[in-house]
C-alpha positions as CSV (number, residue, x, y, z in Angstrom):
1,X,-35.1,-52.5,128.2
2,X,-38.7,-53.6,128.5
3,X,-39.8,-50.4,126.7
4,X,-37.9,-51.1,123.4
5,X,-39.8,-54.2,122.3
6,X,-43.1,-52.5,123.1
7,X,-42.1,-49.4,121.2
8,X,-41.0,-51.5,118.2
9,X,-44.3,-53.3,118.2
10,X,-46.3,-50.1,118.4
11,X,-44.3,-48.7,115.5
12,X,-44.8,-51.9,113.5
13,X,-48.5,-51.7,114.3
14,X,-48.7,-48.1,113.2
15,X,-47.2,-49.0,109.8
16,X,-49.7,-51.8,109.3
17,X,-52.6,-49.5,110.4
18,X,-51.4,-46.8,108.0
19,X,-51.4,-49.3,105.1
20,X,-54.9,-50.4,106.0
21,X,-56.1,-46.7,106.4
22,X,-54.8,-45.8,102.9
23,X,-56.4,-48.9,101.4
24,X,-59.7,-47.9,103.2
25,X,-59.5,-44.3,101.9
26,X,-59.0,-45.5,98.3
27,X,-61.8,-48.1,98.3
28,X,-64.3,-46.0,100.3
29,X,-63.5,-42.5,99.2
30,X,-63.4,-41.3,102.8
31,X,-61.2,-38.4,103.9
32,X,-57.9,-38.8,105.6
33,X,-59.4,-37.2,108.7
34,X,-62.4,-39.6,108.8
35,X,-60.3,-42.7,108.3
36,X,-57.6,-41.6,110.7
37,X,-60.1,-40.9,113.4
38,X,-61.8,-44.2,112.9
39,X,-58.5,-46.1,113.3
40,X,-57.4,-44.2,116.3
41,X,-60.7,-44.5,118.0
42,X,-61.8,-48.0,117.1
43,X,-58.9,-50.1,115.9
44,X,-55.8,-49.3,118.0
45,X,-56.0,-51.8,120.9
46,X,-59.5,-53.0,119.9
47,X,-60.5,-56.6,120.5
48,X,-61.8,-58.7,117.5
49,X,-62.8,-62.3,117.9
50,X,-61.1,-62.4,121.3
51,X,-57.8,-61.1,119.8
52,X,-56.5,-57.8,121.1
53,X,-55.1,-55.6,118.4
54,X,-51.8,-53.9,119.1
55,X,-51.8,-50.4,120.3
56,X,-50.2,-48.4,117.5
57,X,-47.8,-45.5,117.8
58,X,-50.4,-42.7,117.1
59,X,-47.8,-40.1,116.2
60,X,-46.1,-42.4,113.6
61,X,-49.5,-43.5,112.2
62,X,-50.5,-39.8,111.7
63,X,-47.2,-38.9,110.2
64,X,-47.2,-41.9,107.8
65,X,-50.8,-41.4,106.6
66,X,-50.4,-37.6,106.3
67,X,-47.1,-37.9,104.4
68,X,-48.4,-40.6,102.1
69,X,-51.3,-38.3,101.2
70,X,-49.3,-35.1,101.0
71,X,-46.5,-36.7,98.9
72,X,-48.6,-39.2,96.9
73,X,-47.6,-37.9,93.5
74,X,-43.9,-38.0,94.3
75,X,-44.2,-41.5,95.9
76,X,-46.2,-42.8,93.0
77,X,-43.5,-41.5,90.6
78,X,-40.8,-43.3,92.7
79,X,-42.9,-46.5,92.6
80,X,-43.6,-46.3,88.9
81,X,-39.8,-46.0,88.2
82,X,-39.3,-49.1,90.3
83,X,-42.0,-51.1,88.4
84,X,-41.8,-52.4,84.9
85,X,-43.3,-50.1,82.2
86,X,-46.3,-52.3,81.7
87,X,-47.3,-52.2,85.4
88,X,-47.6,-48.7,86.6
89,X,-48.8,-48.2,90.2
90,X,-52.4,-47.7,89.0
91,X,-52.5,-51.3,87.7
92,X,-51.2,-53.1,90.8
93,X,-53.3,-54.5,93.7
94,X,-54.7,-51.7,95.9
95,X,-53.2,-53.3,99.0
96,X,-49.8,-53.2,97.5
97,X,-50.4,-49.6,96.2
98,X,-51.3,-48.5,99.8
99,X,-48.2,-50.3,101.1
100,X,-45.9,-48.7,98.6
101,X,-47.3,-45.3,99.4
102,X,-46.9,-45.6,103.2
103,X,-43.4,-47.2,102.8
104,X,-42.5,-44.5,100.3
105,X,-43.6,-41.8,102.8
106,X,-41.4,-43.3,105.4
107,X,-38.4,-43.5,103.0
108,X,-38.9,-39.9,101.8
109,X,-39.8,-38.2,105.1
110,X,-38.2,-40.1,107.9
111,X,-34.9,-40.7,109.6
112,X,-35.7,-44.4,110.0
113,X,-32.9,-46.3,108.3
114,X,-34.1,-47.6,104.8
115,X,-33.2,-51.2,105.7
116,X,-35.6,-51.0,108.6
117,X,-38.3,-49.5,106.5
118,X,-37.9,-52.2,103.9
119,X,-37.9,-55.0,106.4
120,X,-41.0,-53.7,108.2
121,X,-43.0,-53.4,105.0
122,X,-41.8,-56.8,103.6
123,X,-43.2,-58.2,106.9
124,X,-46.5,-56.4,106.3
125,X,-46.6,-57.8,102.7
126,X,-46.2,-61.3,104.2
127,X,-49.1,-60.6,106.6
128,X,-51.4,-59.6,103.7
129,X,-50.1,-62.2,101.2
130,X,-48.8,-65.2,103.2
131,X,-48.8,-67.6,100.3
132,X,-47.7,-65.3,97.5
133,X,-44.6,-63.9,95.9
134,X,-45.6,-60.4,96.9
135,X,-43.0,-60.1,99.7
136,X,-40.2,-60.6,97.2
137,X,-41.8,-58.1,94.9
138,X,-42.2,-55.5,97.7
139,X,-38.6,-56.0,98.7
140,X,-37.4,-55.4,95.2
141,X,-39.5,-52.3,94.6
142,X,-38.7,-50.7,98.0
143,X,-35.0,-51.5,97.5
144,X,-35.1,-49.6,94.2
145,X,-37.0,-46.7,95.8
146,X,-34.6,-46.5,98.8
147,X,-31.6,-46.4,96.4
148,X,-33.2,-43.5,94.5
149,X,-34.2,-41.6,97.7
150,X,-30.9,-42.4,99.5
151,X,-28.2,-42.6,96.8
152,X,-25.5,-42.3,99.4
153,X,-26.3,-45.9,100.4
154,X,-28.5,-47.9,102.6
């Protein structure tokens, strides 16, 4: 039983790292290969200010980043349909944009239950925006996306 919490933490860390990687790619213009390599080499398990970063699930990280890049147009369309007309994905905060793309990739290309995906990414939103309303916004958008991708139910 000791392996399950560790596996869950590694998967959660991989999701967080994937959001950070997509954000970094957007703001720096670096390639998916360069950013992925940097994360895998220098961030997974790194120590910053005496705090050890979590080891991420490398396979999940690679899948999420790759799927988010490969399916970006489809994911952005899903996200746009979940947003109000005056706020297309191009107008939202780049951190949220990265989060929606990674979460969308997991919703579209994964067997992870949608409720788990939504919960994980709402938690990530809380980590990035601890004092804001973004977590509720993320929950609403991802719920809409999940219902569209999985019309049979969550």
